[in-house]
N, C-alpha and C positions, 0 to 999 in steps of 0.2 A: 537480516540485511547486513552484509559484510563487504568491505572494499579497501584497496590499497593503491598507492601510486607514488608519483615523484614527490620530491620535497615541495612543501608549500606552507604558507603561513595560516595557522588556524585562526579563523575569524568569525564574527557574526555579522549578518547583514545589518549595516548601519542605517536603519530607517525606523520611522515611527509606524510600525506595521499595525494595521487594523486587526481587531479580534474577529475576523470574518473570513470565511472561505466561500467564495461565491460560485466559482465555476466547476471545480473538480471535487466531488465528494466520493471517493472510491474506497473501498477495503483499505503520488509523489514523485550565435550558434552556426548559423549558416551565414554565408557571405552575400546572399542575394535572395530576393523574393521570387516565389514561383506562383504568384497569385493569378490564376487563370479564371477568376470569377467575373461575372458580369457586374454591371454597376449596382445591381440589386443585391449582390452577394451570392447569387445562385451560381453554382458551378456550370461551366459550359460542358456540353456532352462531347465526349471524344470516343464513343464506343461504335462509331459508324465505320471505322476503318483503321488504317495504320496511323500511329502517333508520330510525333517528331523523331522519336527514337527508332522508328521503323517497326515497332511492335504492333501486331494486328489485334485490334479489339473487336473485330466484327462478330466473333462467335462468343456467346455468353459463356462465362466461366464461373463455376461454383467451386470455391476453395473450402476444403474441409479443414477447420482450424481446431487443433487439439490444444486447449487453453487452460492451464492450471490456474490462471488468475481470474477466470470468468465465473460470475455468479449466475449466469444465464446459459441455457442450452437451447439450440435451435437456430433458425435463420435470423440474421441481423435484419431487422425491419426498421420502419420509421425514417426519420430524416437522414441519419447516417447511412442507412441501407440504400436510400435513394441517391445520396451523394456519390457513393462509390459505384453504384450501378450506372449512373449517368457518366461518371468520369472514366471508369475502367471496364464497364460491362461485367462487373464482378459481383457475385453474391457470396456472402460469408455464411457457412454452415458451422456453427460452433459446438464443439464437444467439450463439456465442462466436468472434470472429475469432482469438483465441489458440489455439483448437482447429481451426477450419475454415480459417484463413488470411486474409490481408489482402484477398484478392479478394472476400470476402463483402460488404464495405462497398461496393466499386465496383459489384458486380453489383446489389445491392439498391437502392442509391441511384439507379443508372442506370434501374432499372425503376420508380422513383418511389414506392417504399414500403419504407422501411428496417425498419419494425416498428411496434408499438403503443407500447411503453415503450422509450425509447432511453437508453443509457448510453454516451456518446460523448465524444471529446476536444474541447477548445475549438476547435481548428482545424477540426474537422469541423462543429461547430455553425455556424461562420462560413460554411460552404458550404451547409449545410442550410436556413438562414433564407431567403436569396434564392431558393433552389430550391423553396421552398414545402413542404418535407418535415417541418417541425416546426410544432406548433400554438401559437398565441398563448394563454398561460395567464393573462394579466393579470387578466381578470375571474373566471376559474375559481378563482383562489387567494383571492379576497376572502372567500368564505364558508367557507373551511377553518378548522378549529379550531386547528391547530398551525402549518402552513406559513405562514399569514397573519402570524404573529408575526415571521417572518424577512424579510418582504418589504422593508421600508425599510432595514434595516441590512445585509442580505446579498444578496438577489436583485436589487434595483434597481441598486445600484452595479455589480454584476457585468455585468448585461445592458446597462447604459448604455455599457460599454466597447466594445461591438460597434456603435459609432455609425455606421460606414460602411454596414452592412447592416441596422441597426436604429435609424434616426434618431429614431424616436418614443419610444425607450426602453421598448418593450414587454418583458414578461417571457416569454421563450421557454424558459428553462431554469433549473435550480437546480444550483449547483455541488455537488460531492461533498466529503465529509469536512470540512465547515465546523465549526471549533471555536468554542465559545462563551466564549472567554477574552478575548484582545485581539490586535490585529494584529502585535504584536512580542513576544509571550510564547512561550517554549518550555517546555512543561509536562512533557516526558517525562524519565524517569530515565536514559535511554540514547539516544545519537544514533541516527537512523534507520539509518545504515550506519557500522559500526566493527568492528574485529577482535573476535571472540567465540570462545571455545574451552571445552572441558570442563575444569572446574577441577581435578578429581581427576587427570586425565591430564597436565595441565600441571604440577601439583605433583609428579606421579610422575616427571617427568624433571628435577626440581630447580627448576622455575619460574624459568628464567633471564630476566634483563631483556631486553626486546626493544628494541634501539636502532634497527633499520631492517628493511626487508623481507628482507634476507639472514638476519638473526637469526630472523625468522619462519619462513623456509624450513627453517633448521637445526633449530628446535625441533619443527616438524611432522614432520621426518624422524625425530627421536628418539622422538617420540610414536608414529609409525607402527611403528617397530621394536619398541617396548615393548608396544604395544597393537594387534596386527595384526587381532584379531577381537573381536567382542562376546562376552559370556559364553555366549551360545547359538550361537556359531560363525559369525556373519555377518561378512563382510569389512568392515573399517573403512578408509575412504578419507580422506586429509587434506583434499582439495579436490574438490568435485563441481560441475560446471557443467551448464547446460541451455540449449537453443536457443529454446524456444517462447515466450519473453518478448521475443525480439529484434524482433518485429513492427514497430512504428512508430518504434523508437528510432534507426534508421539505422546502428546499430553493435551490438557485443556488449553486451547489457544487464548482464551480470555485470561487464564491464570498466567500464562507466559508473559503477556504484555503488562499486567499489573506488577509483575516482579521487577520490571524495569524501573518502577518508582523508587525501589530500594536497591538499585545498583546491579541487578542481575539480569542478564539476557540469555536467550537460548541461541547459540550459534547455529546458523543454517547448516543443514546436513547432519545435525546431531539430534538425538531424541532423549538422551538419558541424563543430560547435564545442564547446568547453568554456569555462566562465566561473568566475572566482574571486571572492572577497569584495571584492577591491579594484576589480573591474570589468575586469580583464584578460580579453580574448577571444582564445582560442588555437584554431586549426584542429586537428581531431583528427589530421590527417595531417602536422602539423608534427613535425620530428625531435625536438623537445624537449617534445612534448605529454605530458600525464599519461596520455592514452589509450595512447600507445606504451609508456610506462614500465610500465603495468599489464599490457599484452600481454607485455612482456619478463618480468615477474614470473611470469606464468602459464606462459610458455614454459619459464623456468628451473625452475619447479615440476614441469612435466611431464618435463623432462630428468632430474630427481631421482626420478622415479617417484611423484610426490605427487598427480597429477591422476587422478581416477576415469576409467578407460578407457570407462565407459558414457557419459561426458559428451556425445559427438557425437550419440548416438542416443536418449538418454533424454528424457522430458518432465518437467514440474514435478511431476506426481503421483508419479513414481518417486522424485524427490528428497525429497518430503515423507515418503514411506515410510521412507527412509533416516534422515531427521532424527528420526522417531519412534522408531527403533531405536538411536539414538546411534551411527550408522555414519559420521558426518562430523565431522572435527576442527576445521575452520575455517568459521564462519558469519559473515555480514556484514549481515544484516538484523536489526533489533532483535526483530521478531516471530517470527523463526525459533526463538527460545528456547522458545516456547510448544509446540513439537512434543514436547519432552522434559521440560523443567523442571517440577517439582511441589514442593509444600511438603514432602511426605514424603521425596522424594529430597534436598531441600535440608537436611533435618535430618541426613542422612548425609553432608553435604558434597559431594553429587553434583549437577551441573547445569552448564549453559553460561553463562559469564560474560564480561564485558568484560575483555580483556587488552590494554592500551594499548601502542602502539609509539611510542617516545620522539621520533622525528623526524617524526611525523605532525602534521597540522594540519587537523582535520576542518571541512568546510563543512556547516552545518546550517541549513535554513530554519526559521523560526518556525512556531508553530501556524497551521494553514490557516484563518484566521478567515473568509476569503472563498472558501475552497475550494482544490482542489489540481490543477486541470488537466483534470478531466472533469466532465460534467454529467448530470443526469437531465432528459429532455425527453419530450414525448408526440408520437408520429408524427401527421402531419396527416390521415392516413386512418384513424386509430383510431376504431372504431365506438362505443365506450363510454367516451369520455374522462372522464366524471364518475366512473365506477367506478375508473379508473386513478388519477385525482387523489385520490380517497378513500383508495385503497391507499397512495399516497405520503404522504398526510397522516398515516395511521396509522404509517408507517415512522418518523416523527419524534416520535410520541407517546411518553410514558414506557413504555407497554406494548410498542409496536413496537420501541423502542430496547433494552429489556431482553431481549426475545426474540432480537433479532439479536446482541447482544453477549454475553449471559450464559445463554441458554436458558430453562429453566422454573423458576419459583419452586416450591419443594418437591422438586425433583429436582436442579437445579444449585446453587441457592442458597436461603437462607431468611432471614426477618426476625429481627433480634435484639431484645432487650428495649428498646433505645433507638430502635427504629424504622428502623434502618439494615439493611444486608444483609451476610450472610457466606456464603462458599461452603460447600456441604455436602462431606462426604468424597467423595461421587461426583463433585460438580462440580469438585473440584480436579484430577481426572484424566480427566474424561469425554471431552475432546478427544483427548488422547494415546492413551487406551485404546479409543477408539471404542466407549464403553460402550453396551450394549444399552438402548434406550429402551423404557419400558413401552408396551404396546399402546394404552393409552388416549391416548397422545400421538402414536401413529403407528408405533411399532415401529422396527426397524432399528437401525443404529449411530448414535450421537450425531453424530460427525463427518460421516458420510455424509449425514445429514439436515439439516445446517446450511444456511442460506441460500446458494444458489449465485450470488446477485447479486454477492457479493464486494465490495460497496462500499455506502456510506451517504450520505445527504444531510447530516445532522448527524453529526459524529464522536463517538466515545465519550469525547472530551474535552469533553463538554457535561455540565452538571450535572443530575442527576435531581432534580426539585423535591420529591420525597417523602423524599429522604435527605440532600440537600445535598452529595452526593458525585458524582464523575464516574461515568458509566455503566461505564467501564473498571474491571473488578473488581480489577485489579492495584493500583489506587489507593484502594480501600476501606480504611478504618481497620482493619477486621477482617483484611484480607489483609496489610496492612503489619505488623500485630502477629504474625500467624501466620508471616509470612515472615522474622521475625528468627531465622533458622535458623543452623545451624553454617556453612553455605555463605555466607550473607550476612555474618555476623559475621567470618568468616575473611577474606573479600574486603575488607571495610571496614578491618580492622586492617592488612592488607597494603598497601592503597593510601591509607590515611588520608583516606578520603572516604566520604560517605554512599551515593553511587551513582556511576555512570559519568559522567553529565553534570556532577556536582559535581567529579569528578576533573579532567575536561578543562577546566572553567572555571578551577579553582584553578591549574592548570598552564599556562594560556594556550595550550591545544592545540585550541581550537575557535573558529570564527567563526560566530556566529548572525546570519543575514541575514534581513531582512523577506521574508515570503512573498508573492510577487506573483502574483495570479491575474487575468489580463486577456486581452483579445483582442490577439493579435500579428499579425493579418492572415492571410488565406488565400493560398495559392500560386496563381499563374496556372497554366493547364494545361501550359504549357511547363516551368515550374519543377517542377511536380508530377511530370511524366514524368522529368525529369532527376534529381530527388531520389530517386525510386523506383529507377532504374537504379544510381545511385551507392550507395544504401543496400544494395541486394542485393550489390553488388560488395564493399563494405567489410565487411559481415557475413561473407560467404563467405571472404574473404581473412583476416580476423581469426581465424576458427576454424582455418584452415590454418596460420597463424603459431603459434598456441598448440601445435599438434601437429606442427610442422615437425621434420624429422629431426635438424637441427643448426642452429647459429647462422648459418651461411652461407645456408641455405635461408630462415630467418626474415628475414634482411636482404634477400635477393633479392625475397621476396614483398612486403616493405614498399616497397622502391624501385619495383617494378613497379606497385603499387597507387597510389603517389603520381603516377606518370606516367599511368596508365590513367584514373583518375577525372577528370583534367584534360580528357581527350578526351570525357568524358561530360557535361561542363558544370559541373565543380566550382566554378569561379570565380563563375559566375552564382548558384548556390545559396548559396555562402559569403557573397556580398554580401547576399542576402536575410536569411540567418540573423544576420549581423553587425548589420544594422539592427534586427532583433528583440531581440537581446541588448542593444543600446544603449538601447532603450526600457526594458528591465528594470533596467539599471544606473541610469538616471535616476530611475525610480520608487522604487527602493530608497533612493537618496540622499534623495529627497523625504520618504520615510517616516521615515528616521532624523532628518532635519532638523526634522520636525514633532513629534517626541516631546516 
């Protein structure tokens, strides 16, 4: 995730944020409301004819969505499916490379038709523009109610960065997860990736201070021995891994994010390097790389019996199920807490919380003011682009944002006397419990029916104009008050901080870097082929190393990989990635200098 922008003051959201994510557990504004729902919160149907904008909804429309962010492939069903069917007479048919494999992009782009609505990476956009596979949206956005508000400050600067393939500065795409704060603000109560564990289990083994990763392994072992199973008999695993997110990363995605704990990130668009806040660029196959150190950590964990044996074969959906059941002891994404944490559990001191490691120094990008590495675009062969743009416009309306992030008013949340929102009792746990949805909303389980797009144009760190609060319900005043639970208070007293971000800032254990979202250039066909071969080799070898039978085999696999990737064109790909990283380093320096 990378991004840049105008000068702004780096800051942290000043609030006693609860250690809870209620509404959005995924793989992270406007000047008026567009709430066309009935008093029950159910949307009124507008698919019987022309809308106020003159767009005809009378004919059913199936939109083929090519979606890099999706963990689900097939038709959007459940309550969200019914919602957009009733409102727009639209059905979403989702194509997901994370499910079907990377070949899906190559096959469909080679055939000249990726899909109708495209959610793709920046690097892919750079290929799709000259190939004529994405539509120019410049004029189509002018008449939109909501998207038009973001053109000058968000869409134009982003698209202008693709100057080599877009010299006229047309708008071909809209970045994902754009925050409406500032380019150097970090608003969240906890870093995107940091050590997170069940508070009651950690305290149950004495809550020993964690000085380093060895201490973490030891405490995980103690917790495993004391808490081998859930109350209903399901096995608890200290660490669980999954392969299906390794797609375009060029390496093990799980290793990538644990590297953040010690100050190294993988810049989007690159596969061979890691970068720190100072601008140091380190090849992942370097003997001193953080990538190797985290592989060693996971190998050591497996040698101690701490790694889930299902890891090599399971997908993300299986992991999510385990998180919901509190079967995993170590989490590392902030949003993973949302699979289990609830206010009710917090009142009993139960929930997953940040547990800092003393020698860590986290790298954290600021809010994605200009987006975070993916885009929404419209395929050039889409037959009904005006209906697709209308749908995207609704996605960033207050109504669309609320449905995506928080579900139904009257079911998941309700208005308070001061005109703001608060979660209902059902809404506090609807995601974790997959609560049955009333038939009037589409039936089925709440989690099952959530939007499978799995990404947004504007992020939930945008302000709802009707409440003056973020769409993210974790930061509603009502949630913050309700979240002053035994869990939150105990954590705050233990660490003398209001939240995890506050703790890391106070103790100088975090580097917040400007979020750069730009064009880093597309690969030549030669580099693309070499990158693909190297990535497959590195991913396969990394998994073998984690599950190696002993240290000797681990070391042999590493040495062999260093040698073999050189023969696959490593140095040429590394040179391309180094140039990309240098561009990011310069833009970050410029962003900080202009504050």
